[in-house]
PLY file of the C-alpha trace (Angstrom):
ply
format ascii 1.0
element vertex 146
property float x
property float y
property float z
element edge 145
property int vertex1
property int vertex2
end_header
0.00 0.00 0.00
1.37 3.43 -0.92
2.30 5.66 1.96
0.50 8.93 2.46
2.50 12.13 2.74
2.12 13.41 6.35
1.89 16.99 5.06
-1.02 16.02 2.80
-2.73 14.39 5.78
-2.24 17.51 7.88
-3.68 19.74 5.12
-6.69 17.43 4.80
-7.26 17.49 8.56
-7.01 21.29 8.64
-9.65 21.43 5.91
-11.95 19.03 7.80
-11.51 20.90 11.09
-11.97 24.31 9.49
-14.96 23.63 7.25
-17.57 26.30 7.83
-20.36 26.07 8.73
-19.90 22.92 10.84
-22.94 21.34 9.19
-20.86 20.89 6.01
-18.77 18.28 7.87
-21.97 16.53 8.99
-23.30 16.52 5.42
-20.00 15.19 4.06
-19.84 12.32 6.56
-23.53 11.49 6.02
-23.08 11.45 2.25
-20.00 9.22 2.38
-21.60 6.81 4.87
-24.62 6.67 2.57
-22.31 5.71 -0.30
-20.92 2.84 1.76
-24.37 1.64 2.79
-26.08 2.16 -0.54
-28.80 4.33 1.01
-29.23 7.99 1.76
-28.44 9.35 5.21
-30.38 12.35 6.45
-28.76 15.16 8.47
-30.67 16.44 11.51
-31.47 20.11 11.92
-29.81 22.09 14.70
-31.01 21.56 18.24
-31.76 18.32 20.05
-30.80 15.55 17.64
-31.71 12.32 19.44
-28.19 10.96 19.71
-26.77 11.83 16.34
-26.24 14.51 13.74
-27.39 12.17 10.97
-29.08 8.84 10.45
-30.78 6.51 8.02
-34.21 7.16 9.56
-35.30 3.63 8.68
-34.51 3.93 4.98
-34.17 0.46 3.46
-34.84 -0.94 6.94
-31.48 0.43 8.16
-31.03 1.90 11.65
-27.83 3.93 11.91
-27.03 7.13 13.85
-23.90 9.23 13.24
-22.49 11.72 15.74
-20.02 14.14 14.11
-17.40 16.04 16.11
-15.50 18.61 14.08
-13.02 19.45 16.81
-9.46 20.67 16.95
-6.95 18.62 18.96
-7.20 21.13 21.80
-10.96 20.57 22.21
-11.91 17.97 24.78
-14.18 15.10 23.80
-16.57 14.56 26.72
-17.15 10.92 27.66
-20.31 11.86 29.56
-21.71 13.81 26.60
-20.94 11.07 24.09
-22.37 8.34 26.33
-25.50 10.48 26.62
-25.67 10.75 22.83
-25.51 6.95 22.65
-28.33 6.67 25.23
-30.45 9.15 23.24
-29.85 7.26 19.99
-30.97 3.97 21.54
-34.00 5.61 23.15
-35.00 6.99 19.74
-34.46 3.69 17.97
-34.38 0.52 20.11
-33.43 -1.48 16.98
-30.32 0.60 16.34
-27.81 -1.38 14.23
-24.78 0.78 14.92
-23.87 4.15 16.43
-21.00 5.94 14.65
-18.72 8.61 16.08
-16.90 10.54 13.34
-14.29 12.96 14.68
-11.67 15.21 13.12
-9.34 14.49 16.03
-7.97 11.46 17.82
-10.46 9.73 20.13
-8.39 8.58 23.13
-8.33 4.88 23.98
-9.99 5.47 27.36
-12.95 7.19 25.69
-13.25 4.48 23.04
-13.14 1.81 25.75
-15.88 3.52 27.78
-18.10 3.87 24.69
-17.52 0.26 23.65
-18.22 -1.00 27.19
-21.47 0.97 27.40
-22.52 -0.08 23.91
-21.73 -3.72 24.70
-23.95 -3.57 27.80
-26.73 -2.06 25.67
-26.25 -4.48 22.76
-25.41 -1.86 20.11
-22.15 -1.81 18.16
-20.12 1.41 18.08
-17.87 2.46 15.22
-15.28 5.19 15.84
-14.02 6.94 12.70
-11.40 9.38 13.92
-7.98 10.85 13.21
-5.31 8.67 14.81
-1.91 10.26 14.10
0.05 6.99 14.42
-1.76 5.26 11.54
-3.69 6.12 8.40
-6.72 7.84 9.92
-10.06 6.08 9.40
-11.59 9.46 8.57
-9.20 9.66 5.60
-10.37 6.22 4.48
-13.96 7.46 4.65
-13.03 10.57 2.63
-11.45 8.28 0.02
-14.72 6.37 -0.51
-15.85 8.83 -3.17
0 1
1 2
2 3
3 4
4 5
5 6
6 7
7 8
8 9
9 10
10 11
11 12
12 13
13 14
14 15
15 16
16 17
17 18
18 19
19 20
20 21
21 22
22 23
23 24
24 25
25 26
26 27
27 28
28 29
29 30
30 31
31 32
32 33
33 34
34 35
35 36
36 37
37 38
38 39
39 40
40 41
41 42
42 43
43 44
44 45
45 46
46 47
47 48
48 49
49 50
50 51
51 52
52 53
53 54
54 55
55 56
56 57
57 58
58 59
59 60
60 61
61 62
62 63
63 64
64 65
65 66
66 67
67 68
68 69
69 70
70 71
71 72
72 73
73 74
74 75
75 76
76 77
77 78
78 79
79 80
80 81
81 82
82 83
83 84
84 85
85 86
86 87
87 88
88 89
89 90
90 91
91 92
92 93
93 94
94 95
95 96
96 97
97 98
98 99
99 100
100 101
101 102
102 103
103 104
104 105
105 106
106 107
107 108
108 109
109 110
110 111
111 112
112 113
113 114
114 115
115 116
116 117
117 118
118 119
119 120
120 121
121 122
122 123
123 124
124 125
125 126
126 127
127 128
128 129
129 130
130 131
131 132
132 133
133 134
134 135
135 136
136 137
137 138
138 139
139 140
140 141
141 142
142 143
143 144
144 145
């Protein structure tokens, strides 16, 4: 597999973190996830979003919620907030297939572990698509889908 130039990765991350308004990042992630699933993914309007910024809303009998965090590395990801988002998503759709966290920064191992543990107790898989600096970021792989 060809290596990716670290400077190119950093420019791409700066673009993702700086996209304005923030809803453009949500729309991009929703569109790319829809490409992978073969169905459209709707983006929620601002305000209370029932555990995700976007979701399949039952299209093609799919139940997926996506929480997007367009944060800089200096912005803290709150475990309590994200666990609450997961609770809200499950309350909205008890048949939830998967809850996705897409972030423009690295999601620390401790936070991933707490989300996976909670999701395991609730019987819902969690997928974290973030920006790990020590490997090719999964968010880059998502961007490369289309």
